[in-house]
All heavy atoms as TSV, in Angstrom:
chain	resi	resn	atom	element	x	y	z
A	1	MET	N	N	70.016	159.765	40.471
A	1	MET	CA	C	69.573	158.779	41.442
A	1	MET	C	C	68.301	159.236	42.135
A	1	MET	O	O	67.343	158.503	42.226
A	1	MET	CB	C	70.684	158.521	42.449
A	1	MET	CG	C	70.352	157.443	43.435
A	1	MET	SD	S	71.860	156.752	44.074
A	1	MET	CE	C	71.619	156.892	45.786
A	2	GLY	N	N	68.279	160.464	42.610
A	2	GLY	CA	C	67.095	160.978	43.270
A	2	GLY	C	C	65.902	161.089	42.350
A	2	GLY	O	O	64.774	160.865	42.746
A	3	SER	N	N	66.154	161.409	41.085
A	3	SER	CA	C	65.046	161.570	40.149
A	3	SER	C	C	64.364	160.237	39.861
A	3	SER	O	O	63.171	160.198	39.599
A	3	SER	CB	C	65.517	162.238	38.860
A	3	SER	OG	O	66.438	161.403	38.191
A	4	ASP	N	N	65.115	159.126	39.896
A	4	ASP	CA	C	64.514	157.808	39.701
A	4	ASP	C	C	63.570	157.488	40.851
A	4	ASP	O	O	62.460	157.001	40.638
A	4	ASP	CB	C	65.601	156.739	39.590
A	4	ASP	CG	C	65.034	155.375	39.269
A	4	ASP	OD1	O	64.193	155.291	38.347
A	4	ASP	OD2	O	65.426	154.397	39.937
A	5	ARG	N	N	64.004	157.785	42.070
A	5	ARG	CA	C	63.136	157.573	43.234
A	5	ARG	C	C	61.921	158.472	43.160
A	5	ARG	O	O	60.803	158.050	43.438
A	5	ARG	CB	C	63.906	157.825	44.528
A	5	ARG	CG	C	63.056	157.517	45.760
A	5	ARG	CD	C	63.734	157.948	47.047
A	5	ARG	NE	N	62.957	157.659	48.213
A	5	ARG	CZ	C	61.807	158.253	48.542
A	5	ARG	NH1	N	61.303	159.174	47.759
A	5	ARG	NH2	N	61.157	157.935	49.644
A	6	ASP	N	N	62.137	159.727	42.772
A	6	ASP	CA	C	61.023	160.663	42.633
A	6	ASP	C	C	60.014	160.153	41.610
A	6	ASP	O	O	58.802	160.232	41.827
A	6	ASP	CB	C	61.520	162.050	42.216
A	6	ASP	CG	C	62.318	162.738	43.303
A	6	ASP	OD1	O	62.245	162.315	44.476
A	6	ASP	OD2	O	63.022	163.715	42.973
A	7	SER	N	N	60.504	159.618	40.532
A	7	SER	CA	C	59.637	159.072	39.493
A	7	SER	C	C	58.820	157.896	40.025
A	7	SER	O	O	57.618	157.787	39.749
A	7	SER	CB	C	60.480	158.632	38.295
A	7	SER	OG	O	59.672	158.059	37.309
A	8	GLN	N	N	59.457	157.032	40.799
A	8	GLN	CA	C	58.757	155.892	41.389
A	8	GLN	C	C	57.684	156.353	42.364
A	8	GLN	O	O	56.571	155.802	42.388
A	8	GLN	CB	C	59.741	154.965	42.083
A	8	GLN	CG	C	60.652	154.219	41.137
A	8	GLN	CD	C	61.695	153.401	41.873
A	8	GLN	OE1	O	61.809	153.458	43.100
A	8	GLN	NE2	N	62.470	152.623	41.137
A	9	VAL	N	N	58.008	157.349	43.172
A	9	VAL	CA	C	57.037	157.882	44.133
A	9	VAL	C	C	55.855	158.490	43.387
A	9	VAL	O	O	54.690	158.253	43.743
A	9	VAL	CB	C	57.695	158.909	45.083
A	9	VAL	CG1	C	56.651	159.659	45.889
A	9	VAL	CG2	C	58.683	158.220	45.999
A	10	LEU	N	N	56.132	159.256	42.346
A	10	LEU	CA	C	55.045	159.863	41.565
A	10	LEU	C	C	54.161	158.796	40.931
A	10	LEU	O	O	52.933	158.934	40.914
A	10	LEU	CB	C	55.615	160.791	40.500
A	10	LEU	CG	C	56.167	162.110	41.012
A	10	LEU	CD1	C	56.849	162.874	39.878
A	10	LEU	CD2	C	55.071	162.952	41.633
A	11	GLN	N	N	54.760	157.729	40.436
A	11	GLN	CA	C	53.969	156.644	39.852
A	11	GLN	C	C	53.061	155.997	40.898
A	11	GLN	O	O	51.903	155.687	40.619
A	11	GLN	CB	C	54.887	155.591	39.230
A	11	GLN	CG	C	55.548	156.055	37.959
A	11	GLN	CD	C	56.552	155.041	37.422
A	11	GLN	OE1	O	56.788	153.986	38.018
A	11	GLN	NE2	N	57.159	155.367	36.297
A	12	LYS	N	N	53.582	155.819	42.098
A	12	LYS	CA	C	52.771	155.250	43.177
A	12	LYS	C	C	51.650	156.198	43.577
A	12	LYS	O	O	50.513	155.763	43.821
A	12	LYS	CB	C	53.643	154.926	44.387
A	12	LYS	CG	C	54.560	153.745	44.166
A	12	LYS	CD	C	55.439	153.500	45.382
A	12	LYS	CE	C	56.414	152.367	45.151
A	12	LYS	NZ	N	57.264	152.121	46.316
A	13	LEU	N	N	51.958	157.499	43.645
A	13	LEU	CA	C	50.932	158.485	43.974
A	13	LEU	C	C	49.805	158.441	42.952
A	13	LEU	O	O	48.623	158.411	43.321
A	13	LEU	CB	C	51.535	159.896	44.025
A	13	LEU	CG	C	52.442	160.207	45.205
A	13	LEU	CD1	C	53.176	161.524	44.971
A	13	LEU	CD2	C	51.665	160.248	46.497
A	14	VAL	N	N	50.163	158.429	41.705
A	14	VAL	CA	C	49.156	158.378	40.641
A	14	VAL	C	C	48.343	157.095	40.730
A	14	VAL	O	O	47.111	157.110	40.553
A	14	VAL	CB	C	49.817	158.539	39.254
A	14	VAL	CG1	C	48.831	158.241	38.135
A	14	VAL	CG2	C	50.396	159.933	39.094
A	15	ALA	N	N	48.982	155.979	41.036
A	15	ALA	CA	C	48.266	154.706	41.163
A	15	ALA	C	C	47.233	154.761	42.284
A	15	ALA	O	O	46.100	154.291	42.112
A	15	ALA	CB	C	49.254	153.567	41.399
A	16	HIS	N	N	47.598	155.342	43.416
A	16	HIS	CA	C	46.651	155.453	44.533
A	16	HIS	C	C	45.500	156.394	44.178
A	16	HIS	O	O	44.340	156.111	44.501
A	16	HIS	CB	C	47.356	155.936	45.800
A	16	HIS	CG	C	48.223	154.897	46.429
A	16	HIS	ND1	N	47.739	153.716	46.944
A	16	HIS	CD2	C	49.564	154.861	46.621
A	16	HIS	CE1	C	48.740	153.004	47.430
A	16	HIS	NE2	N	49.862	153.678	47.240
A	17	ILE	N	N	45.807	157.478	43.505
A	17	ILE	CA	C	44.750	158.401	43.070
A	17	ILE	C	C	43.816	157.700	42.092
A	17	ILE	O	O	42.585	157.807	42.200
A	17	ILE	CB	C	45.367	159.667	42.439
A	17	ILE	CG1	C	46.096	160.478	43.501
A	17	ILE	CG2	C	44.305	160.501	41.741
A	17	ILE	CD1	C	47.007	161.554	42.944
A	18	ASP	N	N	44.388	156.960	41.147
A	18	ASP	CA	C	43.572	156.236	40.169
A	18	ASP	C	C	42.646	155.235	40.845
A	18	ASP	O	O	41.495	155.064	40.444
A	18	ASP	CB	C	44.454	155.520	39.154
A	18	ASP	CG	C	45.069	156.449	38.129
A	18	ASP	OD1	O	44.584	157.602	37.991
A	18	ASP	OD2	O	46.037	156.035	37.454
A	19	ARG	N	N	43.146	154.572	41.886
A	19	ARG	CA	C	42.304	153.607	42.605
A	19	ARG	C	C	41.112	154.288	43.246
A	19	ARG	O	O	39.984	153.807	43.153
A	19	ARG	CB	C	43.127	152.855	43.647
A	19	ARG	CG	C	44.039	151.839	43.039
A	19	ARG	CD	C	44.742	151.006	44.105
A	19	ARG	NE	N	45.857	150.321	43.499
A	19	ARG	CZ	C	47.128	150.534	43.810
A	19	ARG	NH1	N	47.446	151.387	44.752
A	19	ARG	NH2	N	48.087	149.887	43.188
A	20	VAL	N	N	41.363	155.410	43.909
A	20	VAL	CA	C	40.259	156.130	44.549
A	20	VAL	C	C	39.235	156.565	43.498
A	20	VAL	O	O	38.027	156.402	43.687
A	20	VAL	CB	C	40.774	157.351	45.353
A	20	VAL	CG1	C	39.619	158.205	45.846
A	20	VAL	CG2	C	41.628	156.890	46.532
A	21	LEU	N	N	39.716	157.087	42.400
A	21	LEU	CA	C	38.807	157.518	41.337
A	21	LEU	C	C	38.025	156.334	40.765
A	21	LEU	O	O	36.824	156.444	40.494
A	21	LEU	CB	C	39.584	158.217	40.223
A	21	LEU	CG	C	40.193	159.570	40.596
A	21	LEU	CD1	C	41.069	160.085	39.467
A	21	LEU	CD2	C	39.111	160.577	40.943
A	22	GLU	N	N	38.696	155.208	40.612
A	22	GLU	CA	C	38.023	154.004	40.098
A	22	GLU	C	C	36.953	153.528	41.078
A	22	GLU	O	O	35.841	153.200	40.675
A	22	GLU	CB	C	39.049	152.902	39.877
A	22	GLU	CG	C	38.467	151.600	39.377
A	22	GLU	CD	C	39.507	150.496	39.292
A	22	GLU	OE1	O	40.708	150.800	39.260
A	22	GLU	OE2	O	39.101	149.323	39.269
A	23	TYR	N	N	37.294	153.488	42.355
A	23	TYR	CA	C	36.336	153.029	43.362
A	23	TYR	C	C	35.096	153.910	43.415
A	23	TYR	O	O	33.996	153.424	43.682
A	23	TYR	CB	C	36.975	153.016	44.757
A	23	TYR	CG	C	38.141	152.088	44.938
A	23	TYR	CD1	C	39.062	152.315	45.954
A	23	TYR	CD2	C	38.347	150.987	44.113
A	23	TYR	CE1	C	40.148	151.474	46.142
A	23	TYR	CE2	C	39.435	150.143	44.298
A	23	TYR	CZ	C	40.326	150.395	45.305
A	23	TYR	OH	O	41.398	149.570	45.495
A	24	CYS	N	N	35.283	155.198	43.180
A	24	CYS	CA	C	34.187	156.156	43.349
A	24	CYS	C	C	33.466	156.502	42.048
A	24	CYS	O	O	32.501	157.271	42.075
A	24	CYS	CB	C	34.720	157.433	43.995
A	24	CYS	SG	S	35.291	157.170	45.679
A	25	LYS	N	N	33.923	155.931	40.960
A	25	LYS	CA	C	33.292	156.230	39.676
A	25	LYS	C	C	31.815	155.841	39.718
A	25	LYS	O	O	31.468	154.736	40.118
A	25	LYS	CB	C	34.003	155.479	38.552
A	25	LYS	CG	C	33.464	155.829	37.198
A	25	LYS	CD	C	34.221	155.125	36.112
A	25	LYS	CE	C	33.614	155.536	34.767
A	25	LYS	NZ	N	34.229	154.806	33.679
A	26	ASP	N	N	30.986	156.768	39.330
A	26	ASP	CA	C	29.525	156.562	39.256
A	26	ASP	C	C	28.884	156.272	40.618
A	26	ASP	O	O	27.796	155.710	40.674
A	26	ASP	CB	C	29.174	155.444	38.265
A	26	ASP	CG	C	29.651	155.760	36.855
A	26	ASP	OD1	O	29.609	156.940	36.463
A	26	ASP	OD2	O	30.064	154.823	36.150
A	27	VAL	N	N	29.563	156.608	41.699
A	27	VAL	CA	C	29.000	156.409	43.044
A	27	VAL	C	C	28.482	157.756	43.544
A	27	VAL	O	O	29.226	158.731	43.597
A	27	VAL	CB	C	30.064	155.857	44.024
A	27	VAL	CG1	C	29.498	155.754	45.434
A	27	VAL	CG2	C	30.583	154.516	43.546
A	28	ARG	N	N	27.222	157.794	43.884
A	28	ARG	CA	C	26.653	159.015	44.451
A	28	ARG	C	C	27.165	159.183	45.882
A	28	ARG	O	O	27.460	158.209	46.574
A	28	ARG	CB	C	25.133	158.942	44.469
A	28	ARG	CG	C	24.508	158.929	43.102
A	28	ARG	CD	C	23.018	158.887	43.168
A	28	ARG	NE	N	22.563	158.581	44.535
A	28	ARG	CZ	C	21.364	158.174	44.845
A	28	ARG	NH1	N	20.477	157.976	43.932
A	28	ARG	NH2	N	21.027	157.931	46.097
A	29	PHE	N	N	27.261	160.443	46.323
A	29	PHE	CA	C	27.785	160.727	47.657
A	29	PHE	C	C	26.966	160.020	48.730
A	29	PHE	O	O	27.522	159.468	49.684
A	29	PHE	CB	C	27.803	162.240	47.897
A	29	PHE	CG	C	28.410	162.619	49.214
A	29	PHE	CD1	C	29.746	162.389	49.475
A	29	PHE	CD2	C	27.632	163.193	50.200
A	29	PHE	CE1	C	30.307	162.729	50.699
A	29	PHE	CE2	C	28.182	163.546	51.428
A	29	PHE	CZ	C	29.517	163.308	51.673
A	30	GLU	N	N	25.661	159.995	48.557
A	30	GLU	CA	C	24.777	159.331	49.533
A	30	GLU	C	C	25.112	157.841	49.634
A	30	GLU	O	O	25.099	157.264	50.717
A	30	GLU	CB	C	23.311	159.508	49.158
A	30	GLU	CG	C	22.825	160.940	49.192
A	30	GLU	CD	C	23.193	161.745	47.951
A	30	GLU	OE1	O	23.560	161.146	46.907
A	30	GLU	OE2	O	23.139	162.978	48.039
A	31	ASP	N	N	25.397	157.231	48.484
A	31	ASP	CA	C	25.759	155.811	48.478
A	31	ASP	C	C	27.142	155.592	49.090
A	31	ASP	O	O	27.375	154.595	49.766
A	31	ASP	CB	C	25.711	155.258	47.056
A	31	ASP	CG	C	24.303	155.278	46.487
A	31	ASP	OD1	O	23.337	155.168	47.271
A	31	ASP	OD2	O	24.171	155.418	45.260
A	32	PHE	N	N	28.056	156.531	48.838
A	32	PHE	CA	C	29.386	156.454	49.447
A	32	PHE	C	C	29.271	156.466	50.972
A	32	PHE	O	O	29.931	155.692	51.656
A	32	PHE	CB	C	30.245	157.631	48.963
A	32	PHE	CG	C	31.616	157.668	49.565
A	32	PHE	CD1	C	32.642	156.898	49.031
A	32	PHE	CD2	C	31.892	158.467	50.656
A	32	PHE	CE1	C	33.916	156.921	49.587
A	32	PHE	CE2	C	33.158	158.510	51.217
A	32	PHE	CZ	C	34.172	157.721	50.680
A	33	LEU	N	N	28.412	157.329	51.489
A	33	LEU	CA	C	28.246	157.433	52.938
A	33	LEU	C	C	27.682	156.157	53.557
A	33	LEU	O	O	27.918	155.875	54.736
A	33	LEU	CB	C	27.340	158.613	53.285
A	33	LEU	CG	C	27.906	159.999	52.990
A	33	LEU	CD1	C	26.864	161.064	53.300
A	33	LEU	CD2	C	29.186	160.252	53.759
A	34	LYS	N	N	26.975	155.379	52.773
A	34	LYS	CA	C	26.365	154.143	53.270
A	34	LYS	C	C	27.283	152.928	53.113
A	34	LYS	O	O	26.965	151.852	53.614
A	34	LYS	CB	C	25.059	153.870	52.518
A	34	LYS	CG	C	23.990	154.893	52.765
A	34	LYS	CD	C	22.778	154.604	51.892
A	34	LYS	CE	C	21.748	155.709	51.997
A	34	LYS	NZ	N	20.639	155.488	51.064
A	35	ASN	N	N	28.401	153.088	52.425
A	35	ASN	CA	C	29.255	151.952	52.103
A	35	ASN	C	C	30.587	152.062	52.858
A	35	ASN	O	O	31.537	152.677	52.395
A	35	ASN	CB	C	29.481	151.916	50.587
A	35	ASN	CG	C	30.201	150.668	50.134
A	35	ASN	OD1	O	30.955	150.065	50.891
A	35	ASN	ND2	N	29.989	150.298	48.886
A	36	ARG	N	N	30.631	151.448	54.018
A	36	ARG	CA	C	31.827	151.537	54.867
A	36	ARG	C	C	33.053	150.914	54.205
A	36	ARG	O	O	34.172	151.410	54.338
A	36	ARG	CB	C	31.561	150.871	56.215
A	36	ARG	CG	C	32.678	151.092	57.218
A	36	ARG	CD	C	32.293	150.587	58.585
A	36	ARG	NE	N	31.748	149.249	58.532
A	36	ARG	CZ	C	32.354	148.160	59.012
A	36	ARG	NH1	N	33.501	148.271	59.615
A	36	ARG	NH2	N	31.792	146.980	58.923
A	37	MET	N	N	32.869	149.834	53.469
A	37	MET	CA	C	33.997	149.188	52.817
A	37	MET	C	C	34.612	150.121	51.756
A	37	MET	O	O	35.841	150.232	51.657
A	37	MET	CB	C	33.565	147.876	52.153
A	37	MET	CG	C	34.733	147.048	51.667
A	37	MET	SD	S	34.271	145.493	50.866
A	37	MET	CE	C	33.260	144.721	52.099
A	38	LEU	N	N	33.781	150.793	50.999
A	38	LEU	CA	C	34.264	151.748	50.007
A	38	LEU	C	C	34.977	152.914	50.689
A	38	LEU	O	O	36.054	153.339	50.246
A	38	LEU	CB	C	33.099	152.266	49.159
A	38	LEU	CG	C	33.422	153.321	48.110
A	38	LEU	CD1	C	34.470	152.824	47.132
A	38	LEU	CD2	C	32.148	153.739	47.387
A	39	GLN	N	N	34.409	153.408	51.771
A	39	GLN	CA	C	35.050	154.494	52.520
A	39	GLN	C	C	36.437	154.080	52.993
A	39	GLN	O	O	37.410	154.827	52.837
A	39	GLN	CB	C	34.200	154.877	53.729
A	39	GLN	CG	C	32.891	155.526	53.397
A	39	GLN	CD	C	32.026	155.690	54.636
A	39	GLN	OE1	O	32.526	155.771	55.749
A	39	GLN	NE2	N	30.724	155.736	54.445
A	40	GLU	N	N	36.530	152.891	53.563
A	40	GLU	CA	C	37.815	152.430	54.096
A	40	GLU	C	C	38.830	152.188	52.989
A	40	GLU	O	O	40.024	152.460	53.170
A	40	GLU	CB	C	37.610	151.196	54.964
A	40	GLU	CG	C	36.893	151.544	56.258
A	40	GLU	CD	C	36.680	150.353	57.184
A	40	GLU	OE1	O	37.173	149.247	56.877
A	40	GLU	OE2	O	36.018	150.538	58.212
A	41	ALA	N	N	38.386	151.706	51.838
A	41	ALA	CA	C	39.299	151.517	50.704
A	41	ALA	C	C	39.853	152.863	50.245
A	41	ALA	O	O	41.047	152.987	49.960
A	41	ALA	CB	C	38.575	150.816	49.555
A	42	CYS	N	N	38.996	153.867	50.199
A	42	CYS	CA	C	39.444	155.197	49.792
A	42	CYS	C	C	40.366	155.808	50.844
A	42	CYS	O	O	41.412	156.378	50.492
A	42	CYS	CB	C	38.236	156.100	49.547
A	42	CYS	SG	S	37.296	155.634	48.090
A	43	VAL	N	N	40.013	155.676	52.102
A	43	VAL	CA	C	40.844	156.225	53.177
A	43	VAL	C	C	42.215	155.569	53.167
A	43	VAL	O	O	43.243	156.248	53.323
A	43	VAL	CB	C	40.159	156.055	54.552
A	43	VAL	CG1	C	41.132	156.321	55.686
A	43	VAL	CG2	C	38.962	156.977	54.656
A	44	PHE	N	N	42.271	154.262	52.969
A	44	PHE	CA	C	43.558	153.575	52.915
A	44	PHE	C	C	44.450	154.188	51.834
A	44	PHE	O	O	45.625	154.489	52.081
A	44	PHE	CB	C	43.372	152.077	52.646
A	44	PHE	CG	C	44.663	151.375	52.369
A	44	PHE	CD1	C	45.504	151.012	53.399
A	44	PHE	CD2	C	45.050	151.102	51.067
A	44	PHE	CE1	C	46.720	150.383	53.142
A	44	PHE	CE2	C	46.255	150.473	50.802
A	44	PHE	CZ	C	47.091	150.109	51.841
A	45	ASN	N	N	43.897	154.377	50.647
A	45	ASN	CA	C	44.695	154.933	49.550
A	45	ASN	C	C	45.090	156.375	49.827
A	45	ASN	O	O	46.209	156.784	49.509
A	45	ASN	CB	C	43.935	154.803	48.234
A	45	ASN	CG	C	44.044	153.411	47.676
A	45	ASN	OD1	O	45.052	153.051	47.100
A	45	ASN	ND2	N	43.020	152.601	47.886
A	46	ILE	N	N	44.224	157.142	50.433
A	46	ILE	CA	C	44.561	158.527	50.772
A	46	ILE	C	C	45.670	158.554	51.828
A	46	ILE	O	O	46.586	159.376	51.756
A	46	ILE	CB	C	43.303	159.292	51.224
A	46	ILE	CG1	C	42.360	159.463	50.029
A	46	ILE	CG2	C	43.671	160.642	51.825
A	46	ILE	CD1	C	40.975	159.934	50.381
A	47	LEU	N	N	45.627	157.644	52.782
A	47	LEU	CA	C	46.699	157.551	53.772
A	47	LEU	C	C	48.026	157.184	53.111
A	47	LEU	O	O	49.076	157.716	53.486
A	47	LEU	CB	C	46.347	156.516	54.852
A	47	LEU	CG	C	45.277	156.946	55.840
A	47	LEU	CD1	C	44.847	155.749	56.693
A	47	LEU	CD2	C	45.752	158.070	56.701
A	48	GLN	N	N	47.970	156.280	52.139
A	48	GLN	CA	C	49.188	155.912	51.421
A	48	GLN	C	C	49.767	157.121	50.681
A	48	GLN	O	O	50.983	157.317	50.654
A	48	GLN	CB	C	48.896	154.778	50.423
A	48	GLN	CG	C	48.524	153.469	51.071
A	48	GLN	CD	C	49.628	152.927	51.947
A	48	GLN	OE1	O	50.774	152.793	51.529
A	48	GLN	NE2	N	49.301	152.633	53.191
A	49	ILE	N	N	48.892	157.927	50.107
A	49	ILE	CA	C	49.335	159.151	49.427
A	49	ILE	C	C	50.038	160.059	50.429
A	49	ILE	O	O	51.110	160.604	50.148
A	49	ILE	CB	C	48.139	159.857	48.762
A	49	ILE	CG1	C	47.624	159.029	47.583
A	49	ILE	CG2	C	48.511	161.274	48.321
A	49	ILE	CD1	C	46.272	159.463	47.054
A	50	GLY	N	N	49.453	160.219	51.600
A	50	GLY	CA	C	50.059	161.058	52.631
A	50	GLY	C	C	51.418	160.541	53.066
A	50	GLY	O	O	52.355	161.319	53.245
A	51	GLU	N	N	51.532	159.237	53.227
A	51	GLU	CA	C	52.810	158.650	53.617
A	51	GLU	C	C	53.873	158.874	52.547
A	51	GLU	O	O	55.006	159.225	52.855
A	51	GLU	CB	C	52.659	157.152	53.879
A	51	GLU	CG	C	51.923	156.829	55.171
A	51	GLU	CD	C	52.709	157.235	56.399
A	51	GLU	OE1	O	53.935	157.019	56.449
A	51	GLU	OE2	O	52.080	157.770	57.325
A	52	LEU	N	N	53.510	158.664	51.305
A	52	LEU	CA	C	54.466	158.876	50.210
A	52	LEU	C	C	54.876	160.340	50.084
A	52	LEU	O	O	56.026	160.651	49.802
A	52	LEU	CB	C	53.867	158.387	48.892
A	52	LEU	CG	C	53.791	156.886	48.712
A	52	LEU	CD1	C	52.886	156.542	47.527
A	52	LEU	CD2	C	55.168	156.287	48.514
A	53	ALA	N	N	53.931	161.226	50.312
A	53	ALA	CA	C	54.196	162.653	50.136
A	53	ALA	C	C	55.093	163.211	51.235
A	53	ALA	O	O	55.818	164.190	51.013
A	53	ALA	CB	C	52.879	163.424	50.102
A	54	ARG	N	N	55.109	162.615	52.404
A	54	ARG	CA	C	55.883	163.175	53.503
A	54	ARG	C	C	57.280	162.579	53.640
A	54	ARG	O	O	58.092	163.056	54.414
A	54	ARG	CB	C	55.144	163.060	54.817
A	54	ARG	CG	C	55.067	161.673	55.377
A	54	ARG	CD	C	54.265	161.623	56.666
A	54	ARG	NE	N	54.535	160.371	57.319
A	54	ARG	CZ	C	55.116	160.234	58.484
A	54	ARG	NH1	N	55.462	161.287	59.160
A	54	ARG	NH2	N	55.332	159.062	58.992
A	55	LYS	N	N	57.582	161.529	52.893
A	55	LYS	CA	C	58.907	160.896	53.002
A	55	LYS	C	C	59.965	161.791	52.382
A	55	LYS	O	O	59.738	162.472	51.397
A	55	LYS	CB	C	58.911	159.538	52.315
A	55	LYS	CG	C	58.136	158.501	53.103
A	55	LYS	CD	C	58.265	157.141	52.492
A	55	LYS	CE	C	57.479	156.141	53.324
A	55	LYS	NZ	N	57.481	154.825	52.732
A	56	ASP	N	N	61.153	161.751	52.985
A	56	ASP	CA	C	62.282	162.542	52.481
A	56	ASP	C	C	62.991	161.816	51.376
A	56	ASP	O	O	63.120	160.661	51.319
A	56	ASP	CB	C	63.256	162.858	53.605
A	56	ASP	CG	C	62.600	163.716	54.674
A	56	ASP	OD1	O	61.729	164.530	54.323
A	56	ASP	OD2	O	62.968	163.549	55.849
């Protein structure tokens, strides 16, 4: 039972990581700093990763 939940959490973690990587693909750091919407999209996904990682 726990392993099924763990598997679901891992799948969600990977999905959030994939989104951040997709959003930032071919984006130079200077351009990232100028794009608030991109920053917020990445921060949202990173926050979701943190929430998933800390749940019991």
